[in-house]
N, C-alpha and C positions, 0 to 999 in steps of 0.2 A: 216651307220648301219652295224653291224658286220656280217661276213659270217655265214650262218646257223641260223640267227635270224629269227623267224617266221614273222617278218615284211617284209622279202623278199618273197613275195607271189609267184611271177611268177616262180622262180627256183624250186618250189616244183613239177612242172609238167614236167616229163622227156620225155613225149611222143611227137612225132612230130605233127604239126598242128598249128592253129592260136595261137598267144601268149595269155597267161592268162591275165584277166583284171587287171588293176592297183588296188592297195590296196586303198580303198576309205576312210580309217580311218587315213591316215597319210598325213600331208601337210608339205613339206620342202620348206622353202623360202630361196633362195640363192641370195645374194646381191653382186654385184661387188664393188670394192673399190670406184668407182665414185658414185655409187648409195648410198653407205653408207655415203659418204660426203654430198650428196644432202639431204638425210633423216635427217642427223644430223642438217643441217642448217634449213631446213624447219620445222623439228620437234621442234626446239628451238624457231622458230619465229611464224610459222603458226599454228601448232597443238594446243598449249595452248590456243590461242585466239579462235580457232574454237570450241574446246571442252567446254570452259567456256561459250561461247554464246549459244551453243547447250543445255547445262544444264539449262541455264536461260529460254530458250524457253520451255524445258521440264516441268519446274515448272509453266510456264504460261499456260500450257495445263490443269493444275489441276482445275482452276475455271470453265472452260467450261465443263469438265467431271463431276464435282460435280453438276453443275447447272442442267444438264439433268436429273439426278435421284433424286435430292433433293425433299423431301416430298412425294415420291412415295412409296407405300407399296410393299411388296414382291409379292402380288397377282397382282398388276398392272404391275410389272416388268416381269411377265410371258407372257405379250403381247408386241408386238413391239410398241415403243414410237412414237407418232405422234405429230402434231401441232407445236406451236412455239418452244418448246424445241428441237424438231428434226431439225427444220430449222436453228435456231441460233447456237445451240451447235455443230451440225454435221459440218456445214461449218466452224465454228471456229476451231474445232479440225483438220479438213482436211487441212486448210490453215496453221496452226501452225506446223503441222506434216511435210508438204512439206518444210517449212522454216527450221525446225530442220535438215532434211537430207541435205538441201542445204548448211547449215552452216558446216556440217561435210565433205563437199567436193563433194557430189553427185549433181553436177550441171545439169546433164541431165538424164532424165528418158525417154528412147525411147520405144514407144509402137507399137507393130506390131499385126495385126489381130484385131478382134472386140470382145469385151466382150459380152457374151450372156446375155439375160435378166434373171431375177429370175424365170420366168416361163419356159424358155427354159432349164436352167441348175441351179437348186437350190443349187448345190454344186460346189465349185471351188477347184481344187487340184493343188498345186504349188510345183515345184521341178526344179532342185535339191536344197535341203535345206543345205546351206553351211556356214551360218554366222548369227550372231545376227543382222545384217543389213537387213536380208530378209523381215522383216515387211514393208519395203519400197514398197513391192508389194501391200499392202493394199491401197495405194494411187490411182493408176489407176483402182483399183477394187471398188472404192467409199466406202471404209471402211466396208467391209463385216464383219459378225460375225465370231468369232474365237473360238477355243477350247484351253483351258489353264489349268494349274495345279491350284487347289484350293489354294495351299499354296502361290501363287503369289498375292492373295488378300491382304496380310499383307505387301507387299512391297510398300513403299511410292510412290505416283504418279502412279505407274504401277497398283496398286490395283484400284485406282479411274478410270483409263482408261479402265480396264476390266469391271467395273460396268457400265461405260458409253457405252461400246460396247455390253452389255448384253451377255457377253461371256458364252459359255458352259463350266462349270468347272468340272474337274475330280480330285478326290483325290486318290493318289497312296496308301494310307493307309487304304482305305475303299473299300473292294471288291464289295459292293453293288453300289458304285459310278459309276463304269463302266456300269452297267446295266441301271442306270438312264440316263447316258450320251447317250447311244444307243437310248433309248426311246425319249430323247429330240431332238437328231439329226433327228430321223425319223419324229417326230412331226413337226419340222420346215421345213424339206425338202419336206414334203407332204402337206404344208399349202396352196398350190395353189397360191403362190406369195405373201401371206400375210406378211411373214417374209423376210428380206433381205437374200442374199446368205450367205452361211457358207463356210469359207475358211479353208482348211486343208493343212498341210505339211505332207503328208502320210508317209514319211520316218521316222518321229518321232524324228530325231536327225540330227546333222550336219555331212556332209562328205566333201571331198575335191573337189567335182564337176567332178571327173574323172570317176565316175560310179554311177548309181542309186542304193541306198539301197533298200531292200525288202520293198514294200508298206504294211503298216498295213491296215486291212480291215475296220477300223472305218468309213472312209469317204464313203464307198461303201455299208454299211449295209442297208440303206434305199432303195437301188435298183433303184434310180432315175438317170436321165442323169447327167453327170458331165462335166465340161469344164476344160481340162488341161491347166495350166499356166506355161510357162517356164521362168526361171530366169537366166540371164547371166550377167556376169561382164566382158565385153570385154576390159579390161585395159591391158596395156603393162606389168604390174607387178601385180600379184595376191596377194594383201595385205588383202583381205577380208575374206579368208577361215579360218574357226575356227573348225578344225577337232579334233578328239580325241587325236591325238598326233601331236603337232605342236605349233605355236605361241599362247600365252595365250590371254586373253581378253584385257589387257592393251596394249600389243604389237600390236595386230590387230587394236585397236582403234587409237593408236598413229601413226602407219604407214599409215593407211587409211586417217587420218586427215592431214597427211603430204603431201599427193598427191595433186598437184595443181588442178586436176580435175578427178573425178571418174564418170564412166558412167555405167548405169544399163539398160539392155534390158529386157523388159517384153513382152512376146509373148503369145497371146491367140490362142490356137489351136481350131479346130472345136469341137463342142460338141460331146461327146462320149455317145451314147445311148446303154444301155446294152441289150443283148439278154435275152430271158427267162431264159436260164441256168445261165447267169451272175447275173441276178436279184435274183436268188435263192441261189447263191454261192458267197458271198462277196470276198472270197479269190481269186477265179477265176477272178472275175471282177477286183480286184486290180492288179493282175498279168498282165492282158491284157492291162490295162491302163498304167502300168509301162513300158511295152514293146513299146507301142505307143510313149510315151514321150521320152524314151531312143533313139528310132530311130530318132525322130525329133532333139534330141540334138547331135546325133552322138557319143554316149557313151554306154558302156555295161549296161544291166539290170542284176543285181546280186541278189543272195539270202542272201547277207550279211545284218546283222541287229544287234541291241543291245538286248542282253538277260541278264536280271538281272544286268544291268548297265555295262556289259562287251561287247566289240565288238566281233562279231562272223563272221568268214569268212567261205567260202565253198571250200573244197578241195576234188575233186572227188565227192563221194556220202556222204562225211562226213563233218559235221559242227564242227568247232573247234574255241575256243577262241583265239583271237589275242595274248593275254598274259594270260595263265591259272593262276588261283589263287594259284596253287601249287608253282609257282615261288615266289610269294609274301610271302607265308607261309615259304619258305626256308629263305627268307631275314629276316623275323621276328625271326625265331629260331636262326639264326646265329648272329643276333644283340644281342640276349640274351645269346650268348656264348655257344649255344648247337650245337653239331655235330650230325646230324641225324643218322649217321652210328654207333654211340656209344649207341643208345637206343635199349634195348632188347624188341622187339615187343611182344613176348610171346603169340601169338594168334594161335589158332588151325585152320588148313585149313578147309574151308567150315562151320565153326562154328561161328555164330554171337555172339559177346559179347558186350553188351551195357555198356558204362561207363559214369560216370558223369564228370563234369568239375573238381571236386576235384581229382577224380581218374586219369584223364588225366594229371593234373599237377604233381601228384605223379609219374606216369609212365615215364613222360618226365623229371622229376627232375627240374621243373620250380617253382620258388618261387615268382616272381613278378606277382601280380594279374592282372595288365594291359596286360602283355605279354600273360598270360594264357588265358584271355578272348579273346584277339585278335586272338591267334592261334586256340582256340577251335571253334571260329565262322566260320572258313573255312570249317568245316565239317557239313554235313546235320544232323540236330537234329530231334528227334521224338517229340511227344506231351509232353513227360516228360522231355525234355531237355537233352536227352542222345544221344550219337553218337555210331556208330558201330566201334569197335576198329580195325576191318579189314581195314576200310578206313584209319585210322591213320597209321597202319602198312605198307600199300602199299605206302602212301605218303612219309613216312620216308625212305622206301627202294629206292624210285625213287630219292629222294633228296640226298641220301648218295653217289651215284655215284660209289658204290663198286660192282655193278652187271652189267653183260653184258645185252644187250637188250633181248637176248634169256632167260637169267635167270630171268630178271625182268618180262617179259610177262608170264613165267611159274609160278612165284610166284603169279602174279595177278590171273591167272587161278586157281591155287590151293586154293587161299583164297576165291574165290567167286563161284567156280563150285559146283554143287550139284549132288547127285545121282538121276538118272531118277526115277520117281515115280513107273513105272512098274517094274523096276529092283529092287527097294527097297522092293516092295511087293512080287515079285516072287522069289527073290534071284537068278535070272537066269543070265547066262553070257550075257552081253550086251556091249554096246559101252563104258562103264565106265562113269565117272562123266562128266557132261555137263555144259556149261556156258549158263544160261538162260538170258532173256532180262534184268532183274533187275540187275544182276551181271555185265553183259556186259555194261549197261549204267552207272553203278557206276564207272567201270574202266575207261571208256572214259571220264567221267566227271572229275575224279580226275587227270588223266594224261594229258588230252588234253583240258580240259575245255569245252567239248561238252555238249550242252543242253541235258538233259535226254530224253525228248520226241523225239528229233531227233535221238539220239543213239538207242532208242527202235525201231524206224522205220527202221533204218539201220539193226538192228539185225534180224527183220522179213524178210527183203530182203535177207540177207545172208542165212537164214534158208530155204528159198523157194526151193533151189536146192535139199534139202534132205527131208526125211519124219519126221525127228526129230524136236523138238521145241527148241533145244539147239545146241551149237557149241562144238565140241571136242577140245582138246588141239591143235591137228594138224591143224584143221580148223581156230582156233583163231590165231595161229602163222602165218599161211599162210596169213591171213588178215593183221596182225599187223607188220610182218617182211618182207614177201616176195612179197607182192603186190607192183608193181612198183611205185605207188603213195602213198599209205598209209604207206608203209614201210619207204619211205623217210620222211614222216610226223612224224612218231614215232621217227625216228633217229634225226630229227631236233629239236623236242620239248624236248626229254629226254637226248640227247647228243649234246648240242650246240658246237660251235667252241671252240677249246681248247685255242686258242690265239687270242682273238678278238682285233682288232685295236682300237686305241683311238676313242671314240665316239664323234660324232658331237653334237652340242647343240640340244636338243629335241629328240635325238635318244635313243634307248634302249641298255644298256650295258648287254650283255648276258654272264654269266660266265660259266666255264666248268662244274660246279656242278649243273647247271640248275637254279640257282637263277638269278634274274635280278634286275637292278636298273632302274626303269622306271620313266618318268616324271609324274607329277600329272595329273590325269584324268580330263576330262571336261565333264560335263553333259549338257543336253539341257532342 
């Protein structure tokens, strides 16, 4: 990874003290020459047979999954299935699932601790979530119910298994779906043992097992006791991790199936019973359980998470994207042959000017409709599909590389600062134009990929020291240029290394102008 790349998380902290936690979104797999030879041989002989047999077993699961729900109405599926369907199909799926993982090389599942009953802990929370092999934890948990995306119902075999599981389904495209999921989780968790336990991966996505991502509050909304479940893969070589940046699905599957034997440790921790405060505050409850699990694992508990499909890390009091969309925008524009420094922004400081996609294309002199649509989508649009051209002007200025950091932050301030209301009304001599929370959050979102809510929270903290609700130019530049931590952050993101070395496979190539060439992202 090149010097100055934001993937180098720890060097951003210049202050003495304990080392910064490792970046949980990056997994680098280094193989010696001997290991490469071994994997080539076993990959050619063992992996194809294992994967073929595993897929055969996967399709054998379908009749059992179909039989359990065949002929049942939607109303009947709102209650837990009992009787012969439960007995025959449950044991059939459980046995075949264990055979599937055995064929993939998971010869041993070592269980520590004791699983609580559904009355003691209606909810199970498993972490760290590091790979698509993690559903193996369902086996020692006796196939609890899960939460999954509604879109997975259309996937062959997987959709049938979700219906068999009576999974709680959430749609990312339907805002009302999340509310229904919360109500369903609460209904099942408070059923007094009528429903089987519900299993959550509270991180919501995969990491590299070196730190816990921020827990989402969904598993803790019901305010009932939960049992933490730890997942470890204590193998000599970590072939299972499937992080945001690192080996892809096929490589992880091939390398793991090439291992003679893979081991999984599943540890049940004591049931965590929430306090009255935690029952009322799911976020507090989630954070406290995260710390308990991190301590048991011996790894840090972090505030890192995925926001709008991008990994977000925490540096000081600031949340920033691991790779801001600004870099991808630069790559798109340069691929179209456009130099950002040659575009006349033509926008007035402090004046919002909304433009359409057609005006955007004309201003940037872009003719290819696909390129125009792709570049335009990087900016926040209002209800009419228009964007603020100040956003475009700042992004182009940052990508051009023709301004110093001081000039760039001054331009950002001039574009988004406003006259204080009291000064505008009384025309009295005051502190001058100020940067309010909306402008501040827009600047950090454009330049660093910071989530807007987190940036607004930070703005409020910065303003607490003074009586005003906004930041002056001096205060903004003190924050962005002279702060020992945030100043380094702005410098790293906006002025990466001038001469990056050759990138290793799976790493990010960061160019001097702020563009990157990154590997394809992985979602969960």
